[in-house]
N, C-alpha and C positions, 0 to 999 in steps of 0.2 A: 835537533836542528830541522830535520825533515818534518817532524810533527808540527813545528811552528810555522813552516813554510818560509823559513829563513834561508836565503841564498847568498853565498859569497859572490860579490860582483867585481872585486878588484883584489889582486894579490901582488904586492911588491915586497922586496926584502925589508923586513921589519915593520910592515904596514899592511893591514887588511881592512877591507870594507865589505859590508853586506847589508841586505835590506829584506823586508818582508811586508806584505800587505797586512793591515790591521783588521782582523776578523773578530767576531763576537767572542770566541773562546779565549782571546788574548786580553779581554777587558775585564775590569773589576766591576763591582756593583754600581758605580756611578758613571760607567762607560768610558773610563780613562784606561789606558794601557796598564795592565797589572805590573806592579813593581817587581815581581818575580820574573816576568817576561823581560822587562827592561834590564834587570841584572843578568839574565841568562844570555842576552845578545851581546851585552858588554863583555862578558866572560868568553863567549865564542870568538869574537874578533881579536881579543887580546891573546887567547890561546893560539889561534892560527898565526897571528903575527909573531908570537914567540917561537912557533914551530919553524918559521922561515929562517930563524937565526940559530937553529939547532942542527948539530951534526946528523947526517943521514941514519946513523945507527942509534940515535936517541929519540926520545919523545918528551912531551911536557905535560904536566898536570898543574892544576891551580892549587897553590898552597896558601894564597891569601887574596881576599877581594874586599874592597871597601868602595861603596857607591854612595854618591850624594845625588838626591833628586832635587831639581830646580824648579820644575813646573809640571802640572798634570799633562799627561800625554793623550791628546785626542787628535784625530786626523785619519788619513787614509793609508799612510805608509810610515814604517819605522825604519830608520837607517842608523847603522852603527859603524864607527871607525875605530880600530885598535892600532896602537903604535907601541913598539918597543923603545923604551927610554934608555935602558942599559941591559945589554946581554952579557951574562957572565957564564962561567963554566958550570956552575950548579944551579944558579937562579937567574931568571930574566925578569926585569921590572918593566911594567907596561901601563899604559893609560888608554882609556876608551872614552868615547863620547857617543851619546845616543840622541838622535833627533827624531822628531815627528814632522810630517808635512801634511798640509791640507791646501785649499784653494788660496789661503792667505800667504803661503810660503812655508819655510822650514824653521823650526825652532829647537834649540838645545833643551832637553828635558833632564839629562842626567850625565854625570861624569864619574868614571871609576878608575881607581888605581888598583893594580893587581900584581902579585908575585907568582911567577910560574917556575915550578921546580923541574929541572932537567932530570929525566929518569932513563 
């Protein structure tokens, strides 16, 4: 998270948001944000959102992640929002959306669903 420059900007019960500036190291060969970076930030916000719904003596780890890419990511900033759709005693189910923004505005580039195991 620190290596990417990704910072959490909002934490609410069951919902977390964060952002990072898009730097050259996060881009692939055609100067779009790398799919691995997109998946990583989707996983980060989902994991933190799940953690907000977890007992203080427990933690969460990703047990499943499925991501769909809608558009190439180019711009100055990447923003991700993660939400818990169902919190259980052993598994939390989450959704994430990843956006990029530039002078023209913000656009959705990917959506993920994930399962977080309570450990």
